[in-house]
N, C-alpha and C positions, 0 to 999 in steps of 0.2 A: 731380877732373876739372879740367883746365887751362882757362884763359880762352878759348882758341880753340874747344875743344869745347863749352863752355858757350854761347859766342856762336853757334856753328853750330846748336845745338839751339833757341836762342831764335828765330833766323831761320827754322828749320824749322817751328816752331809757328806763327809769324806768317804765313809763306807758306801754310800749310795752312788757316789761318783765312780768308785771302783767297781760297784755292781753294774752300772751301765756300761762301763768300758769292758768288763768281763763278758757281758751278754753279747755285745757287738763282736768281740773276739770269738765267742763260742759259735755265733751264727756263721761267721766266715770259716772257722776251723772245721766245723762239723757239717757245713753246707745245709743249714736249717732254713727251709723255704716255706714252711707251713704258716698260713695266716689264720687269724682268729675268725670264728664264725659268730653269728648273732647269739647262738646258744652259749658259746664260751663267754661272751660279754655278760649275758644274763646271769650265768652261774656266778661270775665274779661280783656282780651287783648284789644279788640275793645273799650270798654267803658272807661278804664283808659288811653288808648292812646288818646282818644278824650278829656278826662279830663285834661291831661297835656297840651294840645294845647289850652285849654280855653273854651271848650264846656260844660263840666260837665259830670258826670258819673251816678248820681242817676236816673235821668229821663230816659236816654237811657236803663239802666239796667232794670228798672221796666218795661219798654215797651217790651223789649225782653223776660223777664220772663212771661209777660202776653201773649205774642204771643205763646210761647212754652207750656204754661199751667203748669209750675212748677217753683219754689216752690209754695205752697199754699199761697194765698193772705196775710193771717195773719202772715206768716213767712217772707215776703219780707222786712219790715223795719229792722228787726234784721239782715237779711242776707246782706243787703246793708251796714250796719254799721260794721259788723264783716268782711265781705269779702273785702271791699274796704279799710280796715285799713292799709294793707301792702303798697298799692299805696300811701295813705296819708302820711305814714312814709317816703317813698322815696321822695315824692314831697316836704315835709317839709325840709328835708335835702338839697335838691337841690335849692329850691327857697329862703328859709330863709337865707342861706349863700350867695346867689347870688345877692339879692336885699336889699338895705339899706333903712330901714324905722325907724321912731322914736321908740327907744327901749321901752320907757314906754307905748306908745300906743299899740305896738305889744303885750307886756306882759299882759296889762289889757284887751285887746280885746280877747286874747286867754283864759284868766282866766274866763271872763264872758261867753264866748261860752261854755267852759267846764262845768261851773255850770249849764247852761241851758240844756246841753246834759244829765247831771246826773239826773236832774229833769224830762226831757222829756222821757228818757229811762224807768224810773220807771212807768210813766203814760202809755206809749205805750205798755209796756209788759203786762198790765192788760186789754187793750181794747178788746172788742168783735170783731169778724171777720167783721161784717158789718160796724162798725165804722171805722175800719182800711181801708176797701175798699173805703168808702166815702172820708176819708182823703187823701188816695193815689190818687184817681181820681182827687180830687181838686189840689193836689200837681203837678200832671202831666199837668193839664191845666195851672197852674201858670207858670210852666217851659216853656211850649209852648208859653205863652204870653211874657215871658222875651226873649226867643229866637227870637221871631218876632220883638220885640223892637230893639234888637241888629242888626238884619239884615236890618231894616228900618232906622238905624242910629238915633234912638230916645233916646238912652242912653245919659244922661248928659255928656258933654265933659270933665268935671273935670278941675282941676287946675294943679299947678306945685308942690304943697306942698307934703312933705313926712312925715308930722306929723300934729297934731292938738293940740289946747289948748282951755281952757275955756269950754263954753257950747258945742262946737263942739266935744271936747274930750268926755264929759259926754254922749252926744247923741250916739256917735259911740259905746262906751262901753255898754250902755244900750240896744241898738238895737241888738248888737251881742249876747247878752244873749238869746233873743228870736230866733235869727237865729240858735243858737246852739240847742235850744229845738226843733225847726222845723226840723232839720236834722234827728231827730229820727223817724219822720213820713215819711221821704222820700223827703223833700224839700231841694235840694242842695243849698249851700250858695254862689256860685260863682256870679251869676247875682245880687242877692240882695246886696252882699258886694260891687260889682262894682258900683252900683247905689248909695248906701249909701255914700261911700267915695267920689264919684265924686260930689254929691250934697253938701258935706261938704268942697269941694275945694281941694281934694287930687289928685295926679297924678294917672291915671288908673293902672299903674304898681304896685302901693302900695297895691292894693287889693290882689296880688298874695301871698306875704309872710304872710299877715294877714289871708287870706282864707286858705292857705295850712297849716300854723301853727295852726290855729283853728281846722282844720280837724285832723291834726296829733295828737293833744292832746285829743280832745273831742271824737273821735271815739273809742279809747281803753276804755275811761271812760264809754261812752254809752254802749259799748259792754258788760261790766261787768253786767249791768242790764239785758241784753238779755241772758247772760250765766246763770244767776240765774234762769230765767224763762224757759230757753230752747227753746224760741220762735225764732229760726233761723234755716235755713236749712244747715246742716253740709257740704254736698257734694258741692252744689253751692257756699257756702262761700269759701271752699278750692279752687274751680275753679277760683273764683275772685282773690284770693291771688296769685295763680300761674300765671295766665294770666295777671293780673293787674300789677304785678311787671315788667314783661317783656314789657308790653305796655308803662309804664312810661319811662323806659330806652330807648326804641326805639324812642319815641316821643321827649324826651329831648336831646338826644345825636346825633341822626341820622336824623330824618325827620325835626323837628324844625318848619316847616311851611307848611300849606296846604291851598287850596281854601276853607276857613272855611264858607264863606257865603252860598255857594251851599250845603255844608254838613249840615249846620244848617236848611236850608229849608227842607231837607230830614228828619232830626231829628224832626222838627216841625210836619210834616205829621204823622210820626210813633208815636210820643208821644201823639198827639191829639187823634188818633185812639185808642191807648191803654187806654187813660183816659176815653173815652166813654165806652170802654169795661169794665173797672174797675167799673164804675158807674152802668153799666147794671148788673154786678155781684152782686153789693150791693142791687139792686132792687130784684134780684132773691133770694138772701139770706133772705131778709125780707119776701118775699112771701112764702118761704119754712118754715120760722119760725112761720107763722101764722097758727093757728089750722084750720082744715078742717071744713066747715059749717055742722051743723046738729049734 
């Protein structure tokens, strides 16, 4: 293992120690007593199982939350980042050690995504309910769009490179900053990362260690912002941790491959419906906030 990967794994472990300590502090500080249900655990298993196979977890989780009516819309971004962190930790360990990518690019893209997440979490933690609903609705529509592109074979084919140099290197690092910030509002980075790196000439498999490594570091950092504000659902987050860890291990070591095209079409339908529902909720929130005439 090279020095960059070893350093990344050390930072990953230290970040998750801080994550656990922050969660314990948040539970005491905000008196969070909610426990996970069987449904919470099941959602974690299914969504992180799909994430490990390359579909993503944020959009399907948001859709399932919207269908079941909990947690509250304004708590969903924090719940996604806190709850899916355990799966991101495992995926980082598995993919970063299994796929060789340019060490400097890996380190810089992860650092930029983490910086974006730190900024994004601070902003999202202060947003009003309706703004979050609008952003989440847009995020779901964007996810459905990317899933459709993937199923139609419209993603750029990419190249064979496992690294970048010059202006391509700079563009990749800069864009990953914004992808890290967008993670905090619920826009997963798998499809955008795949498209970005393919357009820059990299091999599609290179997106996995970069994406997983970014998630593994940025999610505990972003979670610290949500711990301070208390804007996450404790029970559903714990459910994602428990079910998600199991889903990652089953997908990576046992299943490994499924007919993903058919599954993506199903996810597209579900996510699109959830997006429209979220936007409808934003309209209702605005109507309720307006004073009655007279």
